[in-house]
C-alpha positions in Angstrom: 120.2 -72.1 -40.9 118.7 -71.9 -44.1 116.0 -69.7 -45.0 114.2 -70.4 -48.3 113.5 -67.6 -50.9 109.8 -67.9 -50.5 109.8 -67.7 -46.4 111.7 -64.7 -47.2 109.1 -63.0 -49.6 106.6 -63.8 -46.9 108.4 -62.0 -44.4 108.8 -58.8 -46.6 105.4 -59.1 -47.3 104.5 -59.2 -43.7 106.5 -56.4 -42.8 105.0 -54.4 -45.6 101.8 -55.0 -44.0 102.6 -53.9 -40.7 104.1 -50.8 -42.1 101.4 -49.5 -44.2 98.9 -50.3 -40.9 100.7 -48.3 -38.7 100.7 -45.6 -41.0 97.3 -45.5 -42.1 96.3 -45.9 -38.2 98.6 -43.1 -37.3 97.0 -41.1 -40.1 93.6 -41.6 -39.4 94.3 -41.1 -35.5 95.4 -37.8 -36.2 93.2 -36.9 -38.5 90.5 -37.6 -36.2 92.5 -35.5 -33.4 92.5 -32.8 -35.8 89.4 -32.4 -36.3 88.0 -32.6 -33.3 90.2 -30.0 -31.9 88.7 -27.7 -34.9 84.9 -28.6 -34.6 84.5 -28.9 -30.8 84.8 -25.8 -29.6 82.2 -24.2 -32.0 79.8 -27.3 -31.7 79.5 -27.0 -28.1 79.5 -22.8 -28.0 77.2 -22.9 -31.2 73.8 -22.8 -29.1 74.9 -20.9 -26.4 75.8 -18.2 -28.5 73.0 -18.0 -31.1 70.5 -16.0 -28.6 72.9 -13.9 -27.6 74.0 -12.8 -31.1 70.2 -12.6 -32.2 70.4 -10.2 -29.1 73.1 -8.2 -30.8 75.9 -8.6 -28.2 78.7 -8.0 -30.3 81.4 -9.9 -28.3 79.2 -12.7 -29.0 79.5 -12.1 -32.7 83.3 -11.4 -32.7 83.5 -14.7 -30.9 81.3 -17.0 -33.4 83.7 -15.3 -35.9 86.6 -17.0 -34.3 85.3 -20.1 -33.6 84.1 -19.7 -38.0 87.9 -19.6 -38.5 88.6 -22.8 -36.3 86.9 -24.5 -39.0 88.7 -22.9 -41.9 91.7 -24.1 -40.0 90.9 -27.8 -39.5 92.8 -29.2 -42.4 96.2 -27.3 -41.3 95.1 -29.0 -37.3 95.4 -32.1 -39.3 98.4 -31.9 -40.7 99.9 -30.8 -37.3 98.3 -33.9 -35.7 99.4 -36.8 -38.2 103.2 -35.0 -38.2 102.7 -35.8 -34.7 101.7 -38.9 -34.7 105.3 -39.3 -36.5 107.1 -37.7 -33.9 108.2 -35.3 -36.9 110.8 -32.3 -36.2 109.0 -28.4 -36.4 110.2 -28.4 -40.3 109.0 -31.6 -41.4 105.4 -30.9 -39.1 105.2 -27.3 -41.2 105.8 -28.9 -44.3 102.7 -31.3 -43.7 100.6 -28.3 -42.3 101.5 -26.3 -45.3 100.7 -29.3 -47.6 97.5 -30.2 -45.9 96.1 -26.7 -45.7 96.5 -25.8 -49.4 95.4 -29.0 -50.6 91.8 -28.8 -48.7 90.6 -25.6 -50.3 89.2 -24.5 -47.4 91.0 -20.9 -48.6 90.7 -20.3 -52.1 92.0 -17.8 -54.5 89.4 -15.7 -56.2 89.1 -13.0 -59.4 86.8 -10.7 -58.8 84.9 -8.0 -61.3 85.8 -4.4 -61.7 83.9 -2.2 -59.1 84.0 -4.8 -56.6 83.9 -3.5 -53.1 87.1 -4.3 -50.7 84.9 -5.9 -47.5 87.8 -4.5 -45.3 88.5 -0.9 -46.6 85.2 -0.5 -48.2 87.0 0.7 -50.9 85.5 0.3 -54.7 88.3 -1.2 -56.8 87.9 -0.3 -60.3 89.9 -3.3 -61.8 89.3 -6.9 -61.5 91.7 -8.3 -58.6 92.5 -11.3 -56.9 92.3 -12.2 -53.1 91.7 -14.9 -50.8 88.3 -16.4 -49.4 87.8 -18.8 -46.4 85.5 -21.7 -47.7 84.6 -23.1 -44.3 87.4 -26.5 -43.3 87.1 -27.3 -47.9 87.6 -31.0 -48.6 88.8 -32.9 -45.1 89.2 -36.1 -47.2 91.7 -34.5 -49.6 93.5 -33.0 -46.7 93.8 -36.4 -45.3 94.9 -37.8 -48.5 97.8 -35.2 -48.9 99.1 -35.7 -45.0 99.4 -39.6 -45.9 101.3 -38.4 -48.7 103.3 -35.9 -47.2 104.6 -38.1 -43.9 105.9 -40.9 -47.1 107.6 -38.2 -48.9 109.1 -36.9 -45.9 110.4 -40.5 -44.5 111.6 -41.0 -48.4 113.4 -37.8 -48.4 115.2 -38.5 -45.0 116.1 -42.1 -46.0 117.4 -41.4 -49.6 118.9 -37.6 -49.4 119.4 -37.0 -45.7 116.3 -34.7 -45.7 117.8 -32.3 -47.9 120.6 -31.2 -45.2 121.5 -27.4 -44.4 118.6 -26.2 -47.5 115.9 -28.3 -46.1 114.3 -25.3 -45.0 113.9 -24.4 -48.3 113.3 -27.3 -50.4 111.4 -29.8 -48.0 108.5 -27.2 -47.8 108.3 -26.9 -51.5 108.5 -30.7 -52.4 106.2 -31.7 -49.5 103.8 -28.9 -50.4 104.0 -29.6 -53.8 101.8 -33.1 -53.5 99.2 -30.5 -53.2 99.7 -29.8 -57.2 99.7 -33.9 -57.8 96.6 -34.4 -56.0 94.7 -31.6 -57.4 95.8 -32.9 -60.9 94.4 -36.4 -60.1 91.2 -35.2 -58.7 90.6 -33.1 -61.6 92.0 -35.9 -63.6 89.5 -38.3 -62.1 86.4 -35.6 -62.0 87.0 -34.9 -65.7 86.8 -38.5 -66.5 84.0 -39.3 -64.7 82.0 -36.2 -66.2 83.1 -37.7 -69.8 81.7 -40.6 -69.1 78.4 -39.0 -67.9 78.0 -36.8 -71.4 78.9 -40.4 -73.0 76.0 -42.6 -71.4 73.2 -39.6 -71.8 
């Protein structure tokens, strides 16, 4: 039986559509799971802990602080759940988690002024320094976009370079995690262009 070129192209197009549909469904399912894991405990216990915190119970304050950390870890949980949807091995799962965690901005690198008091040691720092600060759940949409890019990157690496073989533990996290910087560059460019358009209109 002879198959025409047109029929072959249609078959390839349908296959691509199915692959993209499967990709997005799995990414969205994993993202929803990651968000629920991080949000639900805090959402349920918030109203239970509020009066106890108001009464000064230390254990309630400590538990509330842990629940706040759950929110900070939401992007990492998204990466874990998305990787789980694709049944990835530990190394690839870790790479996706690193990429989504770094891309979300839930933990930010902050510069302080001279004389800043370290909240942990209560020691004044006489010079300007930098440290990490938790910033809620960060940009969850950004984390979902990077999770999608990370999955595609890992699948391509497996197909064309055999996942880097014996040095994959070094290169995979670096390359997949590097998607964070690509995504940030695109967002910065988009925002800059948007600001520039606003300035021209005004």
